[in-house]
VEXFI-181840 format. One record per residue (C-alpha): residue in three letters; x, y, z. Coordinates in Angstrom, 2 decimals, padded with zeros to 5 digits. Layout:
REM residues N
+------+---------+---------+---------+
! resn !      px !      py !      pz !
+------+---------+---------+---------+
!  Ala !       X !       Y !       Z !
...
+------+---------+---------+---------+
***
This chain:
REM residues 345
+------+---------+---------+---------+
! resn !      px !      py !      pz !
+------+---------+---------+---------+
!  Met ! -032.18 !  023.09 ! -027.55 !
!  Lys ! -030.39 !  024.69 ! -024.61 !
!  Asn ! -030.67 !  021.46 ! -022.60 !
!  Thr ! -029.20 !  019.48 ! -025.51 !
!  Phe ! -026.33 !  021.96 ! -025.88 !
!  Gly ! -025.72 !  021.86 ! -022.12 !
!  Ser ! -025.63 !  018.05 ! -022.20 !
!  Tyr ! -023.01 !  018.12 ! -024.98 !
!  Ile ! -020.93 !  020.56 ! -022.95 !
!  Lys ! -021.10 !  018.33 ! -019.86 !
!  Val ! -020.18 !  015.20 ! -021.82 !
!  Ser ! -017.31 !  017.04 ! -023.53 !
!  Leu ! -016.00 !  018.28 ! -020.19 !
!  Leu ! -016.27 !  014.75 ! -018.78 !
!  Ile ! -014.29 !  013.32 ! -021.70 !
!  Leu ! -011.65 !  016.05 ! -021.46 !
!  Ser ! -011.37 !  015.47 ! -017.71 !
!  Gly ! -010.87 !  011.76 ! -018.31 !
!  Ile ! -008.20 !  012.37 ! -020.94 !
!  Ser ! -006.45 !  014.87 ! -018.66 !
!  Leu ! -006.50 !  012.38 ! -015.79 !
!  Ile ! -005.01 !  009.65 ! -017.99 !
!  Trp ! -002.28 !  012.05 ! -019.16 !
!  Val ! -001.44 !  013.04 ! -015.57 !
!  Leu ! -001.29 !  009.37 ! -014.55 !
!  Tyr !  001.00 !  008.66 ! -017.49 !
!  Leu !  003.37 !  011.46 ! -016.50 !
!  Ala !  003.36 !  010.37 ! -012.85 !
!  Arg !  003.46 !  006.61 ! -013.48 !
!  Gly !  006.90 !  006.27 ! -011.90 !
!  Val !  005.70 !  007.44 ! -008.47 !
!  Leu !  002.23 !  005.88 ! -008.41 !
!  Trp !  003.16 !  002.47 ! -007.02 !
!  Pro !  003.17 !  003.47 ! -003.31 !
!  Phe ! -000.28 !  004.99 ! -003.67 !
!  Val ! -001.67 !  002.04 ! -005.61 !
!  Leu ! -000.32 ! -000.30 ! -002.94 !
!  Ala ! -001.76 !  001.97 ! -000.23 !
!  Leu ! -005.18 !  001.82 ! -001.89 !
!  Leu ! -004.90 ! -001.96 ! -002.08 !
!  Leu ! -004.09 ! -002.14 !  001.65 !
!  Val ! -007.00 !  000.18 !  002.47 !
!  Tyr ! -009.52 ! -002.04 !  000.72 !
!  Leu ! -008.01 ! -005.18 !  002.25 !
!  Leu ! -008.08 ! -003.86 !  005.80 !
!  Ala ! -011.21 ! -001.68 !  005.67 !
!  Pro ! -013.70 ! -004.51 !  006.47 !
!  Leu ! -011.76 ! -005.45 !  009.62 !
!  Val ! -011.39 ! -001.80 !  010.70 !
!  Asp ! -015.11 ! -001.14 !  010.10 !
!  Tyr ! -016.04 ! -004.30 !  012.02 !
!  Leu ! -013.93 ! -003.34 !  015.03 !
!  Thr ! -015.27 !  000.22 !  014.89 !
!  Asp ! -018.83 ! -001.14 !  014.98 !
!  Lys ! -017.80 ! -003.08 !  018.10 !
!  Lys ! -017.05 !  000.26 !  019.82 !
!  Phe ! -013.29 !  000.24 !  019.16 !
!  Pro ! -011.82 !  003.71 !  018.54 !
!  Arg ! -010.96 !  004.15 !  014.87 !
!  Val ! -007.24 !  004.51 !  015.62 !
!  Ala ! -007.19 !  001.37 !  017.78 !
!  Ala ! -009.10 ! -000.59 !  015.13 !
!  Thr ! -006.61 !  000.53 !  012.47 !
!  Leu ! -003.66 ! -000.47 !  014.66 !
!  Cys ! -005.18 ! -003.94 !  015.24 !
!  Ala ! -005.54 ! -004.38 !  011.49 !
!  Tyr ! -001.90 ! -003.39 !  011.00 !
!  Ile ! -000.72 ! -005.86 !  013.63 !
!  Leu ! -002.45 ! -008.62 !  011.67 !
!  Leu ! -000.94 ! -007.31 !  008.43 !
!  Phe !  002.58 ! -007.24 !  009.88 !
!  Ser !  002.17 ! -010.80 !  011.16 !
!  Ile !  001.18 ! -012.05 !  007.71 !
!  Phe !  003.93 ! -010.02 !  006.02 !
!  Thr !  006.58 ! -011.40 !  008.41 !
!  Leu !  005.40 ! -014.95 !  007.75 !
!  Ile !  005.66 ! -014.41 !  003.99 !
!  Met !  009.14 ! -012.86 !  004.26 !
!  Leu !  010.49 ! -015.67 !  006.45 !
!  Val !  008.81 ! -018.69 !  004.88 !
!  Val !  007.42 ! -018.09 !  001.39 !
!  Ile !  009.91 ! -015.68 ! -000.25 !
!  Pro !  013.08 ! -017.75 !  000.46 !
!  Arg !  011.43 ! -020.86 ! -001.00 !
!  Leu !  010.40 ! -018.98 ! -004.13 !
!  Val !  013.89 ! -017.53 ! -004.63 !
!  Asp !  015.56 ! -020.93 ! -004.23 !
!  Ala !  013.09 ! -022.60 ! -006.58 !
!  Phe !  013.47 ! -020.02 ! -009.37 !
!  Gln !  017.26 ! -020.09 ! -009.10 !
!  Glu !  017.20 ! -023.89 ! -009.25 !
!  Ile !  014.95 ! -023.82 ! -012.33 !
!  Ser !  017.33 ! -021.40 ! -014.06 !
!  Ser !  020.36 ! -023.58 ! -013.29 !
!  Glu !  018.64 ! -026.74 ! -014.57 !
!  Leu !  017.49 ! -025.28 ! -017.89 !
!  Pro !  020.50 ! -026.66 ! -019.88 !
!  Gln !  019.60 ! -030.18 ! -018.70 !
!  Tyr !  015.99 ! -029.63 ! -019.72 !
!  Met !  017.11 ! -028.45 ! -023.18 !
!  Asp !  019.24 ! -031.57 ! -023.69 !
!  Ala !  016.38 ! -033.81 ! -022.57 !
!  Thr !  013.97 ! -032.07 ! -024.94 !
!  Lys !  016.32 ! -032.40 ! -027.93 !
!  Lys !  016.86 ! -036.11 ! -027.22 !
!  Tyr !  013.13 ! -036.65 ! -026.94 !
!  Ala !  012.55 ! -034.71 ! -030.18 !
!  Ala !  015.15 ! -036.89 ! -031.93 !
!  Ser !  013.42 ! -040.07 ! -030.74 !
!  Leu !  010.07 ! -038.75 ! -031.97 !
!  Gln !  011.65 ! -037.87 ! -035.31 !
!  Glu !  012.73 ! -041.47 ! -035.82 !
!  Lys !  009.36 ! -042.78 ! -034.72 !
!  Tyr !  007.16 ! -040.33 ! -036.62 !
!  Arg !  008.73 ! -039.29 ! -039.93 !
!  Gly !  005.96 ! -036.77 ! -040.61 !
!  Leu !  007.18 ! -034.59 ! -037.75 !
!  Arg !  010.67 ! -034.18 ! -039.22 !
!  Phe !  009.97 ! -030.64 ! -040.49 !
!  Leu !  008.86 ! -029.40 ! -037.06 !
!  Leu !  011.35 ! -031.28 ! -034.93 !
!  Glu !  014.42 ! -030.23 ! -036.90 !
!  Arg !  013.90 ! -026.60 ! -035.90 !
!  Glu !  016.22 ! -026.62 ! -032.91 !
!  Glu !  016.35 ! -022.84 ! -032.91 !
!  Leu !  012.69 ! -022.84 ! -031.83 !
!  Thr !  013.51 ! -025.02 ! -028.82 !
!  Asp !  016.50 ! -022.84 ! -027.98 !
!  Trp !  014.38 ! -019.69 ! -028.24 !
!  Ile !  011.67 ! -021.10 ! -025.96 !
!  Phe !  014.11 ! -022.14 ! -023.25 !
!  Gln !  016.06 ! -018.90 ! -023.48 !
!  Gly !  012.79 ! -017.05 ! -022.92 !
!  Ile !  011.90 ! -019.24 ! -019.96 !
!  Gly !  015.41 ! -018.79 ! -018.56 !
!  Ala !  015.22 ! -015.02 ! -018.87 !
!  Leu !  011.76 ! -014.99 ! -017.28 !
!  Thr !  012.72 ! -017.15 ! -014.30 !
!  Gly !  015.91 ! -015.16 ! -013.83 !
!  Lys !  014.02 ! -011.87 ! -013.76 !
!  Ile !  011.41 ! -013.26 ! -011.37 !
!  Ala !  014.13 ! -014.55 ! -009.06 !
!  Gln !  015.88 ! -011.17 ! -009.13 !
!  Ser !  012.60 ! -009.37 ! -008.44 !
!  Ile !  011.79 ! -011.61 ! -005.49 !
!  Ala !  015.34 ! -011.37 ! -004.15 !
!  Gly !  015.10 ! -007.59 ! -004.45 !
!  Val !  012.13 ! -007.42 ! -002.08 !
!  Pro !  014.23 ! -006.00 !  000.80 !
!  Ala !  015.20 ! -003.07 ! -001.44 !
!  Gly !  011.51 ! -002.20 ! -001.71 !
!  Ile !  011.01 ! -001.87 !  002.04 !
!  Phe !  010.97 !  001.94 !  001.80 !
!  Leu !  008.23 !  001.75 ! -000.82 !
!  Phe !  006.21 ! -000.55 !  001.42 !
!  Ile !  006.69 !  001.69 !  004.48 !
!  Leu !  005.50 !  004.72 !  002.49 !
!  Ser !  002.44 !  002.75 !  001.40 !
!  Leu !  001.76 !  001.77 !  005.02 !
!  Ile !  001.89 !  005.39 !  006.15 !
!  Val ! -000.47 !  006.56 !  003.39 !
!  Ser ! -002.90 !  003.68 !  003.92 !
!  Phe ! -002.89 !  004.23 !  007.72 !
!  Tyr ! -004.11 !  007.80 !  007.35 !
!  Leu ! -006.60 !  006.82 !  004.65 !
!  Leu ! -008.07 !  004.16 !  006.94 !
!  Lys ! -008.07 !  006.35 !  010.03 !
!  Asp ! -009.55 !  009.45 !  008.39 !
!  Ala ! -011.57 !  007.90 !  005.56 !
!  Lys ! -014.86 !  009.59 !  006.46 !
!  Lys ! -013.19 !  012.94 !  007.13 !
!  Ile ! -011.36 !  012.85 !  003.79 !
!  Arg ! -014.56 !  011.96 !  001.94 !
!  Ser ! -016.54 !  014.74 !  003.66 !
!  Ala ! -013.80 !  017.27 !  002.92 !
!  Leu ! -013.76 !  016.34 ! -000.77 !
!  Ile ! -017.54 !  016.58 ! -001.07 !
!  Asn ! -017.57 !  019.98 !  000.66 !
!  Tyr ! -015.50 !  021.41 ! -002.21 !
!  Ile ! -018.30 !  020.51 ! -004.64 !
!  Pro ! -021.33 !  022.80 ! -005.19 !
!  Lys ! -024.23 !  021.79 ! -002.94 !
!  Glu ! -026.57 !  020.86 ! -005.80 !
!  Tyr ! -024.09 !  018.16 ! -006.91 !
!  Gln ! -022.97 !  016.88 ! -003.50 !
!  Lys ! -025.60 !  014.15 ! -003.22 !
!  Lys ! -024.89 !  012.80 ! -006.71 !
!  Val ! -021.13 !  012.85 ! -006.12 !
!  Ser ! -021.58 !  011.09 ! -002.77 !
!  Glu ! -023.66 !  008.37 ! -004.44 !
!  Phe ! -021.06 !  007.97 ! -007.17 !
!  Leu ! -018.23 !  007.70 ! -004.60 !
!  Thr ! -020.26 !  004.99 ! -002.86 !
!  Asp ! -020.50 !  003.14 ! -006.19 !
!  Val ! -016.74 !  003.51 ! -006.73 !
!  Asp ! -016.01 !  002.26 ! -003.22 !
!  Lys ! -018.27 ! -000.73 ! -003.75 !
!  Val ! -016.73 ! -001.57 ! -007.13 !
!  Leu ! -013.09 ! -001.19 ! -006.02 !
!  Gly ! -013.61 ! -003.00 ! -002.73 !
!  Gly ! -015.45 ! -005.86 ! -004.39 !
!  Tyr ! -012.90 ! -006.17 ! -007.16 !
!  Ile ! -009.73 ! -006.02 ! -005.04 !
!  Arg ! -010.92 ! -008.34 ! -002.27 !
!  Gly ! -012.64 ! -010.65 ! -004.73 !
!  Gln ! -009.62 ! -010.94 ! -007.01 !
!  Leu ! -007.32 ! -011.79 ! -004.11 !
!  Ile ! -009.70 ! -014.50 ! -002.90 !
!  Ile ! -009.99 ! -015.94 ! -006.41 !
!  Ala ! -006.21 ! -015.75 ! -006.93 !
!  Ala ! -005.64 ! -017.66 ! -003.69 !
!  Val ! -008.17 ! -020.35 ! -004.67 !
!  Val ! -006.77 ! -020.67 ! -008.20 !
!  Gly ! -003.14 ! -020.76 ! -007.03 !
!  Thr ! -003.90 ! -023.39 ! -004.38 !
!  Ser ! -005.92 ! -025.52 ! -006.82 !
!  Ile ! -003.23 ! -025.39 ! -009.51 !
!  Gly ! -000.49 ! -026.14 ! -006.97 !
!  Ile ! -002.36 ! -029.16 ! -005.56 !
!  Gly ! -003.20 ! -030.41 ! -009.05 !
!  Leu !  000.41 ! -030.18 ! -010.23 !
!  Phe !  001.58 ! -031.85 ! -007.02 !
!  Leu ! -000.79 ! -034.77 ! -007.65 !
!  Leu !  000.64 ! -035.00 ! -011.17 !
!  Arg !  004.07 ! -035.21 ! -009.50 !
!  Ile !  005.40 ! -032.22 ! -011.37 !
!  Lys !  008.45 ! -030.58 ! -009.84 !
!  Tyr !  008.07 ! -027.11 ! -008.28 !
!  Ala !  004.29 ! -027.50 ! -007.95 !
!  Phe !  004.27 ! -024.96 ! -005.09 !
!  Val !  006.10 ! -022.36 ! -007.19 !
!  Leu !  003.95 ! -022.97 ! -010.26 !
!  Gly !  000.80 ! -022.66 ! -008.16 !
!  Thr !  002.07 ! -019.37 ! -006.74 !
!  Val !  002.84 ! -018.08 ! -010.24 !
!  Ala ! -000.65 ! -019.10 ! -011.41 !
!  Gly ! -002.25 ! -017.29 ! -008.47 !
!  Val ! -000.22 ! -014.10 ! -008.96 !
!  Phe ! -000.80 ! -013.87 ! -012.72 !
!  Asn ! -004.46 ! -014.75 ! -012.31 !
!  Val ! -005.11 ! -011.08 ! -011.47 !
!  Ile ! -004.57 ! -010.41 ! -015.22 !
!  Pro ! -007.73 ! -011.75 ! -016.92 !
!  Tyr ! -007.26 ! -014.10 ! -019.90 !
!  Phe ! -003.55 ! -013.28 ! -020.35 !
!  Gly ! -002.63 ! -014.51 ! -016.87 !
!  Val ! -003.62 ! -018.12 ! -017.49 !
!  Val ! -001.55 ! -018.18 ! -020.71 !
!  Ile !  001.50 ! -016.79 ! -018.92 !
!  Ser !  001.25 ! -019.24 ! -016.02 !
!  Ile !  000.55 ! -022.36 ! -018.08 !
!  Ile !  003.77 ! -022.07 ! -020.14 !
!  Pro !  006.22 ! -022.93 ! -017.30 !
!  Ala !  003.84 ! -025.62 ! -016.03 !
!  Leu !  003.72 ! -027.27 ! -019.46 !
!  Ser !  007.50 ! -026.97 ! -019.86 !
!  Leu !  008.25 ! -028.65 ! -016.54 !
!  Gly !  005.43 ! -031.13 ! -017.05 !
!  Leu !  006.75 ! -032.29 ! -020.39 !
!  Leu !  010.25 ! -032.61 ! -018.94 !
!  Lys !  009.03 ! -034.80 ! -016.12 !
!  Asp !  010.87 ! -038.11 ! -015.91 !
!  Pro !  009.71 ! -040.39 ! -017.47 !
!  Phe !  008.87 ! -038.11 ! -020.39 !
!  Ser !  005.19 ! -038.59 ! -021.18 !
!  Ala !  002.96 ! -036.72 ! -023.62 !
!  Trp !  000.02 ! -037.49 ! -021.30 !
!  Ile !  001.41 ! -034.98 ! -018.81 !
!  Phe !  000.95 ! -032.28 ! -021.45 !
!  Leu ! -002.74 ! -033.16 ! -021.75 !
!  Trp ! -003.31 ! -033.41 ! -017.99 !
!  Val ! -001.70 ! -030.02 ! -017.33 !
!  Ile ! -003.86 ! -028.37 ! -019.99 !
!  Leu ! -007.00 ! -030.03 ! -018.61 !
!  Leu ! -006.06 ! -028.90 ! -015.09 !
!  Phe ! -005.68 ! -025.25 ! -016.12 !
!  Ile ! -008.83 ! -025.33 ! -018.27 !
!  Gly ! -010.83 ! -026.94 ! -015.46 !
!  Val ! -009.71 ! -024.44 ! -012.83 !
!  Asn ! -010.26 ! -021.55 ! -015.28 !
!  Gln ! -013.82 ! -022.71 ! -016.02 !
!  Val ! -014.64 ! -023.04 ! -012.32 !
!  Glu ! -013.30 ! -019.52 ! -011.80 !
!  Met ! -015.25 ! -018.01 ! -014.71 !
!  Tyr ! -018.62 ! -019.65 ! -014.14 !
!  Phe ! -018.69 ! -020.29 ! -010.39 !
!  Leu ! -016.19 ! -018.21 ! -008.40 !
!  Ala ! -016.17 ! -014.86 ! -010.24 !
!  Pro ! -019.97 ! -014.39 ! -010.49 !
!  Arg ! -020.41 ! -015.14 ! -006.78 !
!  Ile ! -017.36 ! -013.35 ! -005.38 !
!  Leu ! -017.00 ! -010.32 ! -007.64 !
!  Gly ! -020.72 ! -009.70 ! -008.00 !
!  Arg ! -022.60 ! -007.86 ! -010.69 !
!  Glu ! -020.76 ! -004.57 ! -010.12 !
!  Val ! -017.56 ! -005.81 ! -011.78 !
!  Arg ! -019.05 ! -007.90 ! -014.59 !
!  Leu ! -017.59 ! -006.69 ! -017.88 !
!  His ! -017.61 ! -007.98 ! -021.44 !
!  Pro ! -014.47 ! -009.98 ! -022.36 !
!  Val ! -013.75 ! -007.72 ! -025.36 !
!  Ala ! -013.90 ! -004.64 ! -023.11 !
!  Ile ! -011.56 ! -006.31 ! -020.60 !
!  Ile ! -008.98 ! -007.26 ! -023.25 !
!  Phe ! -009.15 ! -003.77 ! -024.80 !
!  Ala ! -008.68 ! -002.13 ! -021.38 !
!  Ile ! -005.69 ! -004.36 ! -020.56 !
!  Val ! -003.98 ! -003.65 ! -023.90 !
!  Val ! -004.55 !  000.12 ! -023.65 !
!  Gly ! -003.57 !  000.23 ! -019.96 !
!  Gly ! -000.42 ! -001.77 ! -020.62 !
!  Ala !  000.57 !  000.46 ! -023.54 !
!  Ala !  000.03 !  003.63 ! -021.49 !
!  Leu !  001.31 !  002.70 ! -018.02 !
!  Gly !  003.03 ! -000.67 ! -018.37 !
!  Met !  002.34 ! -003.26 ! -015.67 !
!  Leu !  000.69 ! -000.60 ! -013.53 !
!  Gly ! -001.77 !  000.06 ! -016.35 !
!  Val ! -002.51 ! -003.65 ! -016.70 !
!  Leu ! -003.38 ! -003.88 ! -013.01 !
!  Leu ! -005.46 ! -000.68 ! -013.00 !
!  Ala ! -007.29 ! -001.33 ! -016.29 !
!  Ile ! -010.14 ! -003.48 ! -014.97 !
!  Pro ! -011.03 ! -001.43 ! -011.87 !
!  Ala ! -010.85 !  001.76 ! -013.97 !
!  Leu ! -013.19 !  000.21 ! -016.54 !
!  Ala ! -015.54 ! -000.94 ! -013.77 !
!  Ile ! -015.63 !  002.62 ! -012.36 !
!  Leu ! -016.45 !  003.99 ! -015.82 !
!  Lys ! -019.25 !  001.43 ! -016.05 !
!  Ala ! -020.62 !  002.59 ! -012.69 !
!  Leu ! -020.43 !  006.21 ! -013.88 !
!  Phe ! -022.33 !  005.53 ! -017.09 !
!  Ile ! -024.97 !  003.52 ! -015.20 !
!  Arg ! -025.40 !  006.44 ! -012.81 !
!  Leu ! -025.69 !  008.92 ! -015.73 !
!  His ! -028.15 !  006.64 ! -017.53 !
!  Gln ! -030.33 !  006.37 ! -014.41 !
!  Arg ! -030.25 !  010.14 ! -014.03 !
!  Lys ! -031.24 !  010.61 ! -017.68 !
!  Gly ! -034.12 !  008.15 ! -017.23 !
!  Gln ! -035.35 !  009.95 ! -014.13 !
!  Ser ! -035.17 !  013.37 ! -015.80 !
!  Gly ! -037.08 !  012.05 ! -018.81 !
!  Lys ! -040.06 !  010.99 ! -016.73 !
+------+---------+---------+---------+
***
């Protein structure tokens, strides 16, 4: 009876701790971005730092080498990729009125050809609403990309935090464990190893998958001769980090520009959908199981629920953190279940 009561107390404390953590994150959501970005950088650079350390490099020197590589990639993106994205989004925004006129003319021709579509095609306000939404979206994306220089301070802060996390990772971990009672230190250390494995696998795996998906979509749209294929591929790769919702978000501009391709052809609509479905299926059944591994496998309903709750609580930050947080909870419950099984023997 005492053991059962003690178990209830532990579970209750665990739940209360989780709720308290979520509340603290909600209150501090405005200042979390540098630390989230720092954590992302740590997991991206950790394999290289660990590899160089194993090759007898001092930890500080290995970390500096990783940062030199990071700065090289960042400089390349700032000088080559970002300007092209800004120009493309601004061009799309400026051409939207032409696209609206072309769509209305095409709808009118369809109305004459297929009388049964009259009810749908006469709703011009629907067309206006769609293009206004696309215009607002592209405008905001262009402003966000153009505002990258204003976020340099945020990036520098993230670099400083991630540098010390990389350099002193083992010391920080040991210091944290030392604050825990000795009888729990081993279990906490094992759980932290699980968390490290889950986060590292998820972050690195998602970036690899996003790059593959973005490249595949970009090449596919280029072969279909759709304008701004590079930009649309980039958008598809970026939004791919949001499971299920990301593909819906990224396919809308691709379909819009595909349908407005000259000459206007309904076949483009079908080919774009088939392209996105094909790439999505390859990702789900081939890439994700092999790259992300079993540690991050979650039920689709759980993923959607986590994204909705995370988005409602913390906005975009919550959307990005929802899946790794859910994966960590899964690792925790697996660890508790294993412990319960061992104690029951």
